[in-house]
Structures are given as C-alpha cells and as structure tokens.
KOLZAVEX-925547 format. One record per atom (N, C-alpha, C): residue in one letter; x, y, z. Coordinates in steps of 0.1 Angstrom, whole numbers, plus 2048, in hexadecimal, padded with zeros to 3 digits. Layout:
<dobas>
AXYZ;...
</dobas>
This chain:
<dobas>
X6CB68B788;X6D2696783;X6CD6A3789;X6C06A478B;X6BA6B0791;X6BF6B279F;X6C06A77A7;X6C56A87B5;X6D46AC7B5;X6DC6A67AC;X6EA6AA7AB;X6EC6B97A8;X6E36BE79E;X6E46CC79A;X6E06D57A6;X6D66D17AD;X6D16D97B8;X6DC6DA7C3;X6E36CE7C6;X6ED6CE7D0;X6F96D77CC;X6FC6D77BF;X7076DF7BA;X7046EE7BC;X6F86F27B8;X6F47007BA;X6F47047C8;X6F06FB7D1;X6F06FE7DF;X6FE7007E4;X7076F87E0;X7156F97E4;X71B7067DF;X7187097D2;X71D7167CD;X7187227D5;X70B7217D8;X70572C7DF;X70B72E7ED;X70D7237F4;X712723801;X721729801;X7287247F7;X7367297F6;X7377387F3;X72E73C7EA;X72D74B7E7;X7297537F3;X72074E7FB;X71B755807;X726757811;X72E74C813;X73974C81C;X744756817;X74675580A;X75175E804;X74D76C806;X741770802;X73D77E803;X73C783811;X73877A81A;X73777E828;X74478082E;X74E778829;X75C77A82E;X762787829;X75E78B81C;X764797816;X75E7A381D;X7517A481E;X74A7B0823;X7497B1832;X74E7A6839;X74D7A7847;X7597AF84D;X7637B2845;X76F7B9849;X76B7C884B;X76B7CD857;X7687DB85A;X7757E285C;X7767EE855;X7827F5855;X780804856;X78980B85C;X78981A85D;X796820859;X79682D856;X7A3833852;X7AB83785E;X7B883785D;X7C183C867;X7CA846861;X7CA852866;X7D385D861;X7DD86086B;X7EA861867;X7F5864870;X7FD86F86B;X802878873;X80C882870;X81588587C;X822888878;X82C889883;X834896881;X83B89A88B;X8448A688B;X8528A2886;X854895884;X86189087E;X85E888871;X86988286C;X86787B85F;X86686C861;X86186886D;X86085A870;X856852867;X84C859862;X842853859;X84585384A;X851859847;X85585A839;X85684C833;X85084A827;X85183E81F;X84A832824;X843833830;X83C827835;X83082382D;X82A82C826;X81E82981E;X821824810;X82E82480C;X8318207FE;X82F8127FC;X82E809806;X82D7FB804;X81E7F6804;X815800806;X8077FC806;X8017FC7F9;X7F87F27F7;X7F07F17EA;X7E37F87EC;X7DF7FE7E1;X7D28057E1;X7C77FB7E3;X7BE7FD7EC;X7B37F47EE;X7B67E97F9;X7C27E97FE;X7C67DF807;X7C27E2815;X7BC7D981D;X7B87DB82A;X7C37D7834;X7C77E083C;X7D27DE845;X7CD7D8852;X7D27CC855;X7CE7C5861;X7D87C886D;X7D57C2878;X7DC7C6885;X7EB7C5884;X7F07B987F;X7FE7B787F;X8057C0875;X7FE7C486A;X8047CD860;X8057DB866;X7FA7DF86D;X7FB7EC873;X8067ED87E;X8087E3886;X8127E388F;X8207E3889;X8217DD87D;X82E7DD876;X8317EB871;X8277F286C;X8297FF867;X82D809872;X82780787E;X829810889;X83680D891;X83B80188F;X8467FD898;X852806897;X85680A88A;X861813888;X85E82188E;X85282688C;X84E833891;X84E8338A0;X8498298A6;X8488298B5;X8568288BC;X8608258B4;X86E8248BA;X8738328BF;X86C83C8B9;X87084A8BE;X86984D8CB;X87084A8D6;X86A84A8E3;X8698588EA;X86E8628E3;X86E8708E9;X8628788E5;X8588728DF;X84D87A8DA;X8408768E1;X8378808E2;X82A87D8E7;X8218788DC;X81886F8DF;X80F8698D6;X80186E8D9;X7FA8738CF;X7EC8788D1;X7E38718C7;X7D986A8CD;X7D08628C5;X7C38698C5;X7BE86E8BA;X7B18758B9;X7A786A8B5;X79E8678BE;X79585B8BC;X7878618BB;X78185F8AF;X7748638AC;X76A8578AD;X75D8598AE;X75484E8AF;X7538468A2;X75184D897;X75084788A;X75784F87F;X75D848876;X76584F86B;X767844860;X767849854;X76B840848;X77084983D;X776843833;X77C84A828;X771851820;X76584C821;X75985281A;X756860820;X75A86282C;X758870832;X76087A82B;X76C876827;X77588081F;X770882811;X76B87780B;X7678787FD;X75987F7FC;X75087B806;X743880806;X74288F808;X74A895811;X74A8A3814;X7558AB80E;X75B8A5803;X7668AC7FD;X7628B87F5;X7558B97F2;X7518C57EA;X74F8D17F3;X7508D0800;X7508DC808;X75D8E4805;X75C8F1806;X7688F9802;X76A90480D;X77790980D;X77B913816;X77A90F824;X77591882D;X77491683B;X76990C83F;X761907835;X7578FE838;X75C8F0836;X7688EE832;X76D8E0830;X76E8D983E;X7688CE840;X7698C884D;X7768C2851;X77F8C0848;X78C8BA84B;X7978C4847;X7958D1849;X79E8DB845;X7AC8DA84D;X7AB8D985A;X7B78D8862;X7BF8CB860;X7B78C085F;X7BE8B385D;X7C58B3850;X7BF8B8846;X7C58B8839;X7D18C1838;X7D18CC83F;X7DC8D5840;X7E88CF848;X7E58C8853;X7EF8C285B;X7F68B6853;X7EE8AF84B;X7F58A4843;X7FE8AA839;X7FC8B6834;X8048BC82A;X8118C2830;X80F8C983B;X81B8D1841;X8238C984B;X81F8BD84F;X8268B6859;X8338B0853;X83D8AD85B;X84A8A8856;X84789B84F;X83E893853;X83B88684D;X82C883850;X82687C847;X81887884A;X81586B843;X80A864847;X806857842;X7F7856843;X7F1852838;X7E2850837;X7E0842834;X7D983B83D;X7D582D83B;X7C682C839;X7C182B82D;X7B382D82B;X7AA821831;X7B0815832;X7A880A836;X7B1802840;X7AD80384D;X7B37FB858;X7A97F385F;X7AC7E6861;X7A27DD867;X79D7E3875;X7917E1878;X78B7E7884;X7917E1891;X7967D4890;X79C7CE89C;X7A97D589F;X7B17D8894;X7BD7DF896;X7BB7ED89C;X7B17F4898;X7AE80189E;X7A98008AC;X7A17F68AF;X79C7F38BC;X7A67F18C6;X7B17EA8C3;X7BC7E78CC;X7C87F18CA;X7C67FC8C3;X7D28048C0;X7D780B8CD;X7CE8108D5;X7D28178E1;X7DA80E8EA;X7D48018EC;X7DB7F78F4;X7E97F48EF;X7EA7F38E2;X7F77EF8DC;X8017FB8DE;X7FC8078DC;X8068128DE;X80A8138ED;X8018118F6;X805812904;X80E807908;X80B7FB903;X8147EF906;X8217F0900;X8227F58F3;X82F7F68ED;X8388018F2;X83280D8F5;X83A8188FA;X83A81A909;X831814910;X83081591F;X82F824923;X82782C91B;X82583A91F;X81983B928;X819845931;X80D848938;X80284B92F;X7F6845932;X7EA84892A;X7E2853930;X7DE85D927;X7D686892B;X7CA868922;X7BE866928;X7B1866921;X7AB874922;X7A787A917;X7A2887917;X79588790E;X78A88C914;X77E88E90D;X77E89A904;X77589B8FA;X7758A68F1;X7748B48F7;X76A8B5901;X7688C3907;X7748C790F;X77C8BE914;X7878C191D;X7948C4915;X7948C4908;X7A18C6901;X7A68D4902;X79E8DE905;X7A38EB907;X7AC8ED914;X7AB8E391D;X7B38E4929;X7BE8D9929;X7C18D491D;X7CB8CA91C;X7D98D091F;X7E08CA928;X7EE8CE92C;X7F78C3928;X8018C6921;X80B8BD91C;X8188BF923;X81D8B4929;X82A8B5930;X8358B1926;X83D8BA922;X8478B8917;X8538B191D;X8548AF92A;X8608A9930;X86189A92E;X85589492C;X85488592A;X849882921;X84A878919;X83F87590F;X83386F916;X828871910;X81B86C914;X813867908;X80985F90B;X7FF85A901;X7F2860904;X7EE86A8FC;X7E18708FE;X7D786A8F4;X7CB8678FA;X7C08628F2;X7B586D8F3;X7B38748E8;X7A987F8E7;X79C8798E1;X7928788EA;X7858738E5;X77D87F8E0;X77C87F8D3;X77588A8CC;X76688A8CE;X7608958CB;X7518968CD;X74A88C8C3;X73E8878C7;X73787E8BE;X7328858B2;X73287E8A7;X72D88489A;X71F87F898;X71688989B;X708886899;X70488588A;X70187A885;X6FF878877;X6F0878874;X6E988187A;X6DA882877;X6D8887869;X6DF891865;X6DE897857;X6EC89C854;X6ED8A1847;X6FA8A6842;X6FF8B284A;X6F78BC84C;X6FC8C8854;X7018C4862;X6FA8BB869;X6FF8B7876;X70C8B0875;X70D8A786B;X71A8A0869;X7258A9866;X7238B385D;X72E8BC85A;X7328C4866;X7288C986E;X72C8D187A;X7348C9884;X7308BC886;X7388B488F;X7468B188A;X7478AE87E;X7558AC878;X75D8B8879;X7578C4876;X75F8D0877;X7638D3885;X75B8D188F;X75F8D389D;X76B8CA8A1;X76A8BD89D;X7758B48A0;X7828B8899;X7808BD88C;X78C8C2885;X7928CE88C;X78B8D7891;X7908E2898;X7988DE8A5;X7928D48AC;X7998CE8B8;X7A78C98B4;X7A78C18A9;X7B48BB8A5;X7BE8C68A1;X7B98D0899;X7C28DA895;X7C78E28A1;X7BF8E58AB;X7C38ED8B7;X7CD8E68BF;X7CB8D98C2;X7D48D18CA;X7E28D08C3;X7E18CD8B6;X7EE8CB8AE;X7F68D88AE;X7EF8E38AC;X7F78F08AB;X7FC8F48B9;X7F58F18C3;X7FA8F48D1;X8068EC8D4;X8078DF8D0;X8138D78D2;X81E8DD8CA;X81C8E18BD;X8268E68B5;X82C8F38BB;X8238FC8C0;X8289088C6;X8309068D2;X82D8FB8DA;X8358F88E6;X8428F08E2;X8448ED8D5;X8508E58D1;X8508D78D5;X8448D18D8;X8438C38DC;X8438BA8D0;X84C8B08D0;X84D8A68C5;X84189C8C7;X83A89A8BD;X82E8928BF;X82A88B8B2;X8238808B4;X81D8788A9;X80E8788AB;X80687C8A0;X7F887D8A1;X7F1872899;X7E786C89F;X7DF861898;X7D0865899;X7CA86588D;X7BC86888D;X7B485C887;X7AB85788F;X7A384B88A;X79684B892;X78F840892;X78283F898;X77F83189D;X7758308A6;X7728238AC;X76A81A8A2;X762820899;X75A818890;X759820883;X757818878;X75581F86B;X74882686A;X747831863;X73B838861;X734834854;X727835854;X71F832848;X71C840841;X721842835;X71F84E82E;X71884C822;X70D85381F;X705851813;X70E854806;X70C84B7FC;X71484D7F0;X70E8587E8;X7178617E3;X71286C7DA;X71786A7CC;X70E86A7C3;X7118677B5;X7138737AC;X70F87F7B1;X70F88B7A9;X71B8947AC;X72688E7B1;X7328967B3;X73889A7A6;X73A8A67A3;X7408AB797;X74C8B479A;X7578B1793;X7638B9795;X76B8B67A0;X7698AB7A7;X7718A77B3;X7768997B1;X7828967B4;X7878887B3;X78387F7BE;X77F8857CA;X77B87D7D5;X7878787DD;X79487C7DA;X79F8787E1;X7A88847E4;X7A288F7E7;X7AA89B7EA;X7B389A7F7;X7AD894801;X7B489380D;X7BE88880C;X7BB87D805;X7C5872803;X7D18777FC;X7D18827F4;X7DC8867ED;X7E888A7F6;X7E588D802;X7F089180B;X7F988580E;X7F587980B;X7FD86E80D;X80986C803;X8088737F8;X8128727EE;X81F8777F3;X82986F7F1;X8378737F6;X83E8797EB;X8488817EE;X8518887E5;X85B87E7E0;X85A87A7D3;X8638717CE;X8718767CC;X8738837CC;X8808897CB;X88788C7D8;X8828857E3;X8888887F0;X8968837F0;X89A8787EA;X8A78727EB;X8AD8727DC;X8BA8727DC;X8C186F7D0;X8C58607CF;X8C785A7C4;X8CB84C7C3;X8D984A7C9;X8DB83F7CF;X8E883B7D3;X8F08357C7;X8FD8367C7;X9048317BB;X91282C7C0;X9178227B7;X92481D7B9;X92D8237AE;X93A8247B1;X94382B7A8;X94C8207A2;X950823795;X95A81C78E;X96582678B;X96E827794;X978832793;X97183E799;X96F848790;X968854794;X95A85678D;X95684B785;X94984C77E;X93F843785;X933847786;X92883E78B;X926833782;X924827787;X92281B77E;X916813782;X91181578F;X90480E793;X8FC81979A;X8EF819797;X8E682279D;X8DB81A7A4;X8D681E7B0;X8CC8177B7;X8C38217BF;X8B68207BE;X8AD8297C5;X8A18227CA;X89B8277D5;X88F8217DA;X88982C7E4;X87C82C7E5;X8758357EE;X87482E7FC;X8758217FC;X874819809;X87D80D807;X88780C810;X89080180F;X8917FB81D;X88A7F0820;X8897EB82E;X88B7DC82E;X8907D883A;X8927CA83D;X88A7C784A;X8847BB84B;X87D7B7857;X8847AA85B;X8897A9868;X89079D86D;X885793871;X88B788876;X88277D87A;X87A780887;X87F78A88E;X87878E89A;X86F79A898;X86C79C88B;X8637A7887;X8687B5889;X8757B688B;X87B7C488D;X87D7CA87F;X8797D687D;X87A7DD871;X8877E5870;X88F7E3865;X89B7EA863;X8997F2856;X8977FF859;X89480984E;X8A280E849;X8A680A83D;X8B280E837;X8B181A82D;X8A581F82C;X8A382A822;X8AB836824;X8AA83B830;X8B2848833;X8C1845834;X8C5839839;X8D3836839;X8D983582B;X8D1830822;X8D682E814;X8D583B80C;X8CA84180C;X8C884D803;X8C885A80A;X8C585B817;X8C586881D;X8D286C823;X8D686582E;X8E3869834;X8EF86382E;X8ED85A824;X8F885381D;X90284C826;X8FC846830;X90483E839;X906830834;X90982E828;X90B821821;X91882181A;X91E81681A;X92B814813;X92980C807;X92D8127FB;X92C80A7EE;X9398087E8;X9448097F0;X9518087EA;X9557FA7E5;X94E7F07EA;X9517E27E6;X9497DE7DA;X9417E77D4;X9397E37C8;X9437E17BC;X93E7D97B3;X9467D57A7;X93E7D979A;X9467DF791;X9407E3784;X9487DD779;X9437D3772;X94A7CD767;X9417CD75B;X9467CC74E;X93D7CC743;X9337C2742;X9357B6748;X92C7AB747;X9247A8754;X9297AD75F;X9227AB76C;X9257B6776;X91C7B977F;X91E7C3789;X9187BF796;X91D7C47A1;X9187C17AE;X9187CE7B6;X90C7D27BB;X90A7DE7C3;X90A7D97D2;X9147DD7D9;X9167D97E7;X9137E57F0;X9087E37F9;X9047EE802;X9087E9810;X9117EF817;X9167EB824;X9127F682F;X90C7F183A;X9087F9844;X90E7F5851;X9127FF85A;X9187FD867;X90D801871;X90A7F787A;X9007F8885;X8F37FE880;X8ED7F7876;X8E07FC871;X8D47FA87A;X8D67F1884;X8CB7EE88D;X8D17E789A;X8C97E68A4;X8CE7E08B1;X8D17D28AE;X8DD7CD8B2;X8E17BF8B1;X8E87BC8A4;X8E97C689B;X8EF7C388E;X8FB7CE88C;X9077C988C;X9137D188B;X9167D587C;X9147CB874;X9177CD866;X90D7C685D;X9097CD853;X8FF7C784A;X9027CB83B;X9027C1833;X9067C3825;X8FB7BD81C;X8F77C5812;X8ED7C0808;X8F37C27FA;X8F27B77F3;X8F87B67E6;X8EE7B47DB;X8EF7BB7D0;X8E67BA7C5;X8F07B57B9;X8EE7A97B5;X8F77A37AB;X8F07A479D;X8F67AA793;X8F07AC786;X8F97A877B;X8F47A4770;X8FC79F764;X8F77A6758;X9007A674E;X8FD7AC741;X8FF7A1736;X8F479C730;X8F5791727;X8EF79471A;X8F478D70F;X8EE78F702;X8E47846FF;X8D87876FB;X8CE77D6F8;X8CB77D6E9;X8CD7726E3;X8CB7716D4;X8BD7736D0;X8B376F6D9;X8A57716D5;X8A177F6D3;X8A67886DB;X8A37966D9;X8AE79E6D2;X8B97976D0;X8C579D6C9;X8CA7AA6D0;X8CA7A96DD;X8CF7B56E5;X8D47B06F3;X8DB7B86FA;X8E07B5707;X8D57BA711;X8D47B171C;X8CA7B4726;X8D27B4734;X8CE7BE73C;X8D37BE74A;X8C97B7753;X8CE7AE75B;X8C67A5764;X8CB7A6772;X8C27A877C;X8C57A678A;X8C379878D;X8CE791790;X8CE782792;X8CB77F7A0;X8D17867AA;X8CF7817B8;X8D178D7C1;X8CC78C7CD;X8CD7957D8;X8D278D7E4;X8DD7937EB;X8E378C7F7;X8E3796803;X8E079080F;X8E079781B;X8EA791824;X8F4798828;X8FF792831;X8FF79A83E;X8FD793849;X8FD79A856;X90979685E;X9117A0863;X91C79E86B;X926795865;X928796858;X93278D851;X92F77E852;X92377B856;X92076D858;X91976784B;X91075E84D;X909757842;X90076283B;X8FF75F82E;X8F7769826;X8EA763821;X8E076B821;X8D376781C;X8D276A80E;X8D0761805;X8D07637F7;X8C27617F1;X8BF76A7E8;X8B276A7E1;X8B576A7D2;X8AD7627CB;X8AD7637BC;X8A276E7B9;X8A37747AD;X89A77F7AA;X89277B79E;X88577F79E;X87D77D792;X87A78978A;X87A78877D;X875793774;X87C7A0775;X8887A177B;X88F7AE77B;X8997AE770;X8967B3765;X89F7B4759;X89A7BF750;X8A37C4749;X8A17CF740;X8AB7D0735;X8A97D672A;X8B37D9720;X8BF7E0727;X8CB7DC723;X8D77E1729;X8D87F0729;X8D27F7720;X8D280671F;X8C880C729;X8BF80472F;X8B4809737;X8B7806746;X8B080D74E;X8AF80975C;X8A380075F;X8A27FB76B;X8977F276E;X88F7F977A;X8827F9779;X8797FE784;X86E7F5787;X86B7F4794;X85F7EC798;X85A7F37A5;X84C7F37A6;X8467FA7B1;X8497F37BE;X8487E67BE;X84B7DE7CB;X8547D27C8;X85F7D17CF;X8687C67CE;X86A7C07DC;X8687B37DE;X86A7AE7EC;X86879F7EC;X86779A7F8;X86678C7FB;X8577877FB;X84E7907FB;X84078C7FB;X83B7897ED;X83277F7EB;X82E77B7DE;X8267857D6;X81E78E7DC;X8167977D3;X81F7A27CD;X82B7A37D1;X8337AE7CC;X8367AD7BD;X8397B97B7;X83B7B97A8;X8477B07A4;X8527B07AC;X85D7A77AA;X8607A17B7;X8617937B7;X86378C7C3;X8717877C5;X8767877D1;X8837817D5;X8807737D9;X8867697D2;X88475B7D4;X88F7557DD;X88B74F7E8;X89674A7F1;X89E73F7EB;X8AC7407EE;X8B57367E8;X8BB72D7F3;X8BB732800;X8C172A80B;X8B872C818;X8BC726822;X8B472682F;X8B6733836;X8C073B834;X8C274783B;X8B8752838;X8B175082D;X8A775A829;X89B75B833;X89A75083B;X88E750844;X88F75B84F;X89B761851;X89C76B85B;X89A779856;X89777A849;X896788843;X88A78983A;X88579583A;X87A799830;X87E7A682A;X87D7A781D;X8827B3816;X8767BA810;X8767C8812;X86B7D080C;X8727DC805;X8717DD7F8;X8767E87F1;X86B7EF7E8;X8697FC7EA;X85F8037E2;X86580C7D8;X85F80D7CC;X8648167C1;X8738127BE;X8758057BD;X8828007BA;X8878037AC;X8938097AB;X89980C79E;X8A880A79F;X8AD803795;X8BB800795;X8C0800786;X8CD803785;X8D4803778;X8E280177A;X8E87F6773;X8F67F2776;X8FE7F4769;X8F87F775E;X9007F8751;X8FB80474A;X90480A741;X900816739;X8FC822742;X90382374D;X8FF82E756;X90783B752;X900846751;X90585374D;X90285D758;X90D86275E;X90B86B76A;X904864775;X8FB86B77C;X8F3865787;X8E4866783;X8E1862777;X8D3863772;X8CF85576C;X8C4850770;X8BF84476B;X8BB84675C;X8BD83B754;X8B883B747;X8A9837747;X8A383773B;X89583373A;X892826741;X888825749;X88581A752;X87C81074B;X88080374C;X8787F8748;X8717F3754;X8637F3754;X85C7F0761;X8587E2761;X8567DD76E;X8537CF770;X8457CB76D;X83C7D676C;X82E7D3769;X82C7CF75B;X8267C4759;X8247BF74B;X8187C6745;X8187C6737;X80D7CD730;X7FF7C6733;X7FF7B9734;X7F37B2737;X7F27AF745;X7EC7B774D;X7EA7B575B;X7DF7AB75E;X7DE7A576A;X7D379C76D;X7C57A276B;X7C47AF76D;X7B77B576A;X7B37B675C;X7BD7B8753;X7BB7B8745;X7B87AA740;X7BF7A0745;X7BC792741;X7AE78F745;X7AA792751;X79C78F756;X79279674D;X7947A2749;X78B7A9740;X78A7A3732;X79679E72D;X796798720;X78E78B720;X79178372B;X78A77672C;X77B77772E;X777781736;X769783738;X76278872B;X769791724;X763796717;X76278A70D;X76C78170D;X76C776704;X76076D707;X75E76A714;X753761718;X745768714;X744775717;X73777B713;X73577C704;X74077D6FC;X73F77D6EE;X73B7706E9;X7407656EF;X73C7576EB;X72D7556EE;X72875A6F9;X71A7586FD;X7127606F3;X71676C6F0;X70E7746E6;X70E76E6D8;X7197696D4;X71A7626C7;X7117566C6;X71174E6D1;X7087426D2;X6FA7466D1;X6F67516D9;X6E87556D9;X6E475A6CB;X6EC7626C4;X6E97676B7;X6E775B6AD;X6F07516AE;X6EF7456A6;X6E273E6A8;X6DE73C6B5;X6D17366B7;X6C573E6B2;X6C674B6B3;X6BB7536AE;X6BA75269F;X6C5753698;X6C5753689;X6BF745684;X6C273A68B;X6BD72D686;X6B072968C;X6A8732691;X69B72F695;X69272D689;X689723689;X68072067E;X67271F683;X66872267A;X65A72167D;X653716675;X648711679;X640707672;X63C70C664;X63C70265B;X63870664D;X62970464C;X6236FD655;X6146FB655;X60E6FE662;X601703662;X5FB70666F;X5EC70066E;X5E76FC679;X5D96F767A;X5CF703679;X5C4700671;X5B970A671;X5AD703677;X5A7709681;X59C702688;X5906FF67F;X58E707675;X58370566C;X5856FB661;X5916F765F;X5956ED655;X5966E065C;X5966D6653;X5996C8659;X5A66C8660;X5A86BF669;X5B46BE671;X5C06BB668;X5CA6C266A;X5D66C0662;X5DE6B4666;X5E16AC65D;X5E96A0660;X5F66A0658;X60069D65F;X60D69D658;X61268E658;X61568964C;X61A67B64B;X62867A652;X62A66E657;X63766C65D;X64366C654;X64066B647;X64B66B63D;X65067963A;X64968363E;X64D69163B;X657695645;
</dobas>
C-alpha cells in the first residue's frame, strides 16, 4: 500500500510539473497597431481577455488589414516590452509619461488595435510574414538614423525601425529610454501624417521585459493605455427588414465576419451596417415565424452572390406561460448553390425582448454556438461579436430590453461554490473531531503503586 501511494504521488507530481511548465513556458509580448484608415475597426472585438494570441491567430487578424496594398507599413521594434511596462509606469503624469505619444496616437488614429499578449514566436516571425505576404521592399532603420528617414510615397515600403535599447538598470534609466523611444514613434508618425502618406504602424518588441511588481499603486486602474482599445459601439445603426413600411426585424453586430475554407476573411460588418450594401427585401415577417435574409453582391473575390438567413420562430411554452422568440437556424448560400446550415444553441428570449450575446459563431468557446447540420458547413467559419437580434414586437428602429446569453451561474461561480463547499465540509469534520476529543479518567502517579486497570472495565 505504501508503494502504491508513493507511485501515485509521484505521478501526480510529474503531471503537475508538466502542466505548469507548459502553462508558464508561453512567452508573450504586447503588439500595438494604429492606422490612418478604418481597416483595424472591430478586429479586437473577438478577443477574450487573458487570451494569448498565437501565430496563426495573429495572421488571421492581420490578413484583412494587409489587403490594403497602397499603404506603407512601419514596424517599431524595441528590445524588450511587456504590458507591465504600461501598468508599472502609469503613475507618471504630464510630459513625464513614457508612452505619451503612443497613447495619443491610439486615440486619434482612424482605427487602432491593442493585443496585450501575443506569442513570442508570432512576433519573432512578424517581419518575415509581412514581407512575404505583401512583397514590399524592406528598409531597416536603426534608432539614431530615424531623423534622416525618407519615405517614398509613390510606392509602399516595409520599414523596420529598431528603437534604442532600454537600459533597465534602474527606474529612472528605464523611464528615460522608454520616453526617447516614444518620441521617435511620435515624430515618425507625425511626419508621415504631414506628408499625407497612408500607413499602418505596429509597435512591439523582440522579447518580454521583466518589470518589478508594484503593490502600492493608489488611484490608478493600471489599464489607462489599454482603454484606447475600446471601440465606439454607436458607430453603426442596426440593419432592419421591413413589413410594408414598418421595421419588423432588427439585427446588429460590431463584427460580422466569415472565414472560408482557404482561410480568406470576408468582413461583412461595413457592408451590412456601414455602407448598407446589403439587400433585405426577401426577408419574411409573420406572427409565428420570421426570416432575416441578408444578400450581398460581390462581397469578396470569387463570390458573386452571398446570402445569409436567420430563421426565427415565435412559440408559446406552457411551462413559462408565455411566448418565446427562438433563433432556430442560420443558413449560408453562396452563388445560389448549396447552403451551409447551422442549428443554434441557447438563442431565445421572451417575445417582447431582444436577444444579445457577446460572441456567436462556429467555435465551441463562444457564448452561443452554431452547430453544423450538413457537410457544406466545413467551408465556412462564422464570427459575430456583440450579436443582437429581435424579430417580434419591434417598435421603430430600437431594440427592446435585451435577454443575454450569459447565464447567472457562470463556470467561475460554480467553481467558487464547489470549492467553498469542500472547504466547509473539511472545517465541519475538523470541528466534529475536536469536539469529541476525550482525556483519560485516570493517570499514573510515580509515588503511588502502579495503576492497574482490569480488562473488564
């Protein structure tokens, strides 16, 4: 038994060591992007907080942005950088802020994207990927030579700006180095803007930095720079279908994208909500069922016609004694051919309400998943962020109160409850054992005869 117990503990220890080594061996750095156009708009809405972006995910995010071949790309490459640099030195104020220019550029640019955690391998091969994808001439520039940087606006180029090393001997030296690099970034970006050069800027590093943890920060959230990533949710108005002259179906999303089997990204957000290049005339609105039909003409290369249907029903449920609106299925039809059909999970709400979910798509971790119903779904991947839809009880072009897909008892709450229950049981058992402790009724005295206790007692 002792040998078996020892082997079990050794196995558990080895498994835990491998698990923790796998978790903490992932090295990641932040990647900050800003552009003179709106190509980065909505790309960050599909990211989960705390998620580490690996190489294929970074390439997928950049693929749509890199299709804009008329812009220069400028990569500011620092030796070391981490999110902790922003949080650690956030208490600096005024002109002493080491990221003053970067923070301002993220706010005033037409679009920006902050990726707090990107795998080091993805960052290491980023320049190679950009040059291979765009086939731009590569221009390497060292930090001291940035004042003589000449940009040819007649043709796009890929500039890699190697910023000055950040000497992390002490806090003043680190602050000074970060401020100098921030001034270089601000100067180059403003020079390009004054010349009218369309450009995409990327700020990252070769390796993550090690920043001492500060526990006495008071009055700061530690995420001031990251707040520039928040997108304006009022950028678009919801798209709607008409029943005569009255809106009968409302649909809204901050990111509405499809990914084909060859990993080509089809961003339908602007076509649907921005430029309104979508046809909803074939939608149907009936008291018991409704179908929102979104039709696009030439939405991407190789696709002449694309139709996406959201099929919803209005049913009475005796258990709740009320009518509920349910999204039953989603269909994708390409060039009037075969349709990819998905069943939908947990998208329902009282008929008087709208339905909202942070993430809806074909991936399993999403709040509401699209479940494949036929073989044609293998060619598509759906990503919808801030999904909101209402097909019944629509008044004007305003959503009713939203029923969210997030349940009250999230996995974190369940884990906390189960852990608390286990600890409570252990505490109860310990108190029970302490209460029932007993002492001997008799004790030996060395000066008295030896105490003998008969076996009958």
